[in-house]
C-alpha positions as CSV (number, residue, x, y, z in Angstrom):
1,Y,42.7,20.6,29.8
2,G,44.1,24.1,30.0
3,D,42.1,27.3,29.5
4,N,44.3,28.2,26.6
5,D,42.3,26.6,23.8
6,W,45.1,26.9,21.2
7,G,47.7,25.1,23.3
8,N,48.2,21.4,23.9
9,N,45.0,19.9,25.2
10,G,43.4,23.3,25.2
11,D,39.9,23.7,26.8
12,H,37.4,24.8,24.1
13,F,35.0,25.7,26.9
14,P,37.0,27.4,29.8
15,G,33.8,28.6,31.5
16,D,32.0,25.2,31.5
17,S,33.5,22.4,33.5
18,T,31.3,19.8,31.8
19,Q,32.7,20.4,28.3
20,W,36.3,20.8,27.1
21,V,36.6,19.4,23.5
22,D,34.8,20.4,20.3
23,N,36.4,18.4,17.5
24,D,34.2,19.7,14.7
25,N,34.4,23.4,15.9
26,D,30.7,24.1,15.8
27,G,30.6,25.5,19.4
28,Y,29.0,22.5,21.0
29,G,31.0,20.2,23.3
30,D,31.7,16.5,22.5
31,N,31.0,15.3,26.0
32,Q,27.4,13.8,25.7
33,S,27.0,14.0,29.5
34,G,27.9,17.7,29.6
35,N,26.0,20.9,29.0
36,N,24.8,21.5,25.4
37,P,26.3,18.3,24.0
38,D,26.9,18.0,20.3
39,A,24.6,15.2,18.8
40,F,27.0,15.1,15.8
41,P,30.5,15.6,17.2
42,N,32.1,14.9,13.8
43,D,29.9,17.1,11.7
44,G,30.4,20.9,12.1
45,T,27.1,21.6,10.3
46,Q,24.9,19.7,12.8
47,W,24.7,19.6,16.6
48,A,21.1,19.0,17.6
49,D,18.6,16.3,17.0
50,Q,15.3,17.2,18.7
51,D,13.4,14.0,17.8
52,G,16.4,11.6,18.1
53,D,16.1,10.0,14.7
54,G,19.7,10.5,13.7
55,Y,19.2,13.5,11.4
56,G,20.3,17.0,12.4
57,D,17.9,19.8,12.9
58,N,20.0,22.5,11.2
59,Q,18.2,22.9,7.8
60,S,21.4,24.4,6.3
61,G,23.6,21.6,7.5
62,N,24.5,18.2,6.1
63,D,21.6,15.7,5.6
64,P,19.0,17.9,7.5
65,D,15.9,16.5,9.2
66,R,12.9,18.0,7.3
67,F,10.7,17.0,10.2
68,P,12.7,17.9,13.3
69,S,9.9,17.1,15.8
70,D,8.8,13.8,14.1
71,S,11.1,10.9,14.7
72,S,9.2,8.8,12.1
73,Q,10.0,11.2,9.2
74,W,13.2,13.0,8.1
75,S,13.2,13.3,4.3
76,D,10.9,15.1,1.9
77,Q,12.6,14.9,-1.5
78,D,9.8,16.7,-3.4
79,G,9.3,19.4,-0.8
80,D,5.5,19.0,-0.4
81,G,5.5,18.7,3.4
82,Y,4.8,14.9,3.5
83,G,7.6,12.5,4.6
84,D,9.2,9.9,2.3
85,N,9.2,7.2,4.9
86,Q,6.2,5.1,4.0
87,L,6.1,3.6,7.5
88,G,6.2,7.0,9.2
89,A,3.5,9.5,10.1
90,N,1.7,11.2,7.2
91,P,3.7,9.4,4.5
92,D,3.9,10.8,0.9
93,A,2.3,8.3,-1.5
94,F,4.2,10.1,-4.3
95,P,7.6,11.1,-2.9
96,T,9.0,12.5,-6.2
97,D,5.8,14.4,-7.2
98,S,5.2,17.6,-5.2
99,T,1.7,17.9,-6.6
100,Q,0.5,14.6,-5.2
101,W,0.9,13.0,-1.7
102,E,-2.2,11.0,-1.0
103,D,-3.9,8.0,-2.8
104,T,-7.0,7.0,-0.7
105,D,-7.9,4.0,-2.9
106,G,-4.4,2.9,-3.6
107,D,-4.7,2.8,-7.4
108,G,-1.5,4.8,-8.1
109,Y,-3.3,8.0,-9.0
110,G,-3.2,11.0,-6.6
111,D,-6.3,12.5,-4.9
112,N,-5.2,16.1,-5.5
113,Q,-7.4,17.2,-8.4
114,A,-5.0,20.1,-9.2
115,G,-2.0,17.8,-9.3
116,N,-0.4,15.6,-11.9
117,D,-2.4,12.6,-13.0
118,P,-5.3,13.2,-10.6
119,D,-7.7,10.4,-9.7
120,L,-11.2,11.5,-10.7
121,F,-12.5,8.6,-8.6
122,P,-10.4,8.8,-5.4
123,N,-12.6,6.3,-3.5
124,D,-12.7,3.6,-6.3
125,S,-9.5,1.7,-7.0
126,S,-10.9,0.3,-10.2
127,Q,-11.3,3.8,-11.8
128,W,-9.2,7.0,-12.1
129,A,-10.1,8.7,-15.4
130,D,-13.1,9.8,-17.4
131,S,-11.9,11.0,-20.8
132,D,-15.4,11.9,-22.1
133,G,-16.7,13.5,-18.8
134,D,-19.9,11.4,-18.7
135,G,-19.3,10.3,-15.1
136,F,-18.4,6.7,-16.0
137,G,-14.8,5.6,-15.6
138,D,-12.6,4.8,-18.6
139,N,-11.7,1.3,-17.3
140,A,-14.6,-0.6,-18.9
141,S,-14.0,-3.6,-16.6
142,G,-14.0,-1.5,-13.4
143,I,-16.9,-0.4,-11.3
144,N,-19.3,1.8,-13.3
145,G,-17.0,1.3,-16.3
146,D,-17.8,3.3,-19.5
147,Q,-19.0,0.9,-22.2
148,C,-18.9,3.9,-24.6
149,P,-15.8,5.8,-23.8
150,F,-16.0,8.5,-26.5
151,T,-19.4,10.0,-25.7
152,P,-19.8,13.4,-27.5
153,L,-19.7,16.3,-25.0
154,G,-23.1,17.2,-23.5
155,Q,-25.0,14.1,-24.5
156,S,-27.1,12.2,-21.9
157,V,-25.9,8.7,-21.2
158,D,-27.6,5.5,-19.9
159,E,-26.4,3.2,-17.1
160,N,-23.6,1.9,-19.3
161,G,-22.2,5.4,-20.1
162,C,-23.7,5.3,-23.7
163,S,-25.6,8.0,-25.4
164,D,-28.2,7.6,-28.2
165,S,-25.5,8.3,-30.8
166,Q,-23.5,5.3,-29.4
167,R,-26.3,2.8,-28.8
168,D,-28.0,0.4,-31.2
169,S,-30.8,-1.0,-28.9
170,D,-32.3,-3.3,-31.6
171,N,-29.0,-4.5,-33.0
172,D,-30.0,-3.6,-36.6
173,G,-26.7,-1.8,-37.3
174,I,-28.3,1.7,-37.1
175,M,-27.5,3.8,-34.1
176,D,-30.5,4.8,-32.0
177,H,-30.3,8.5,-32.8
178,N,-30.5,7.8,-36.6
179,D,-32.9,4.8,-36.4
180,V,-36.3,5.7,-37.9
181,C,-37.5,2.2,-37.1
182,P,-36.5,1.5,-33.5
183,G,-37.4,-2.0,-32.4
184,T,-36.5,-3.7,-35.8
185,F,-36.1,-7.4,-35.1
186,A,-32.6,-8.8,-35.3
187,G,-31.8,-10.3,-38.7
188,Q,-34.3,-8.1,-40.7
189,T,-32.9,-6.2,-43.6
190,V,-32.7,-2.4,-42.9
191,D,-31.8,0.5,-45.0
192,N,-29.8,3.5,-44.0
């Protein structure tokens, strides 16, 4: 290869005997055994791959590695800093939602309370929401399920998530908070 890089078989690196060709013209030689080899000899936008995962480190290049020092992650389509590879380190449980990335209990609702569809019970896979704010989950069949899901705001609830306005302890058809005769036996006639 001659030192005249524009001639036939021109040397692209006349000052470096270990490199002579640069097919993609990015300034890095194609000889993998030479100095400063091009990890992507056919892509002029990429030349280095620090972690060896096959994705280039140049963030402005084609198909960049969003995690250049972590070989188990390379993509982060929602840009939240957690990798899309579910088998890699620190995987994103919600790769298309930048507001959520972790789901401790695996119920499909994210742990970030400020994110989309947050899990109000991040350590209980049977519950995720509490519409009436009484501390009992909306899934009635889950752990600590709310048997009275529409408790009025501010009312005290029992172990089933029910307030006096939602409970008829004596089954007489009159809710406890309006029942002037609590303890009426079932089947007895009552008035309103």
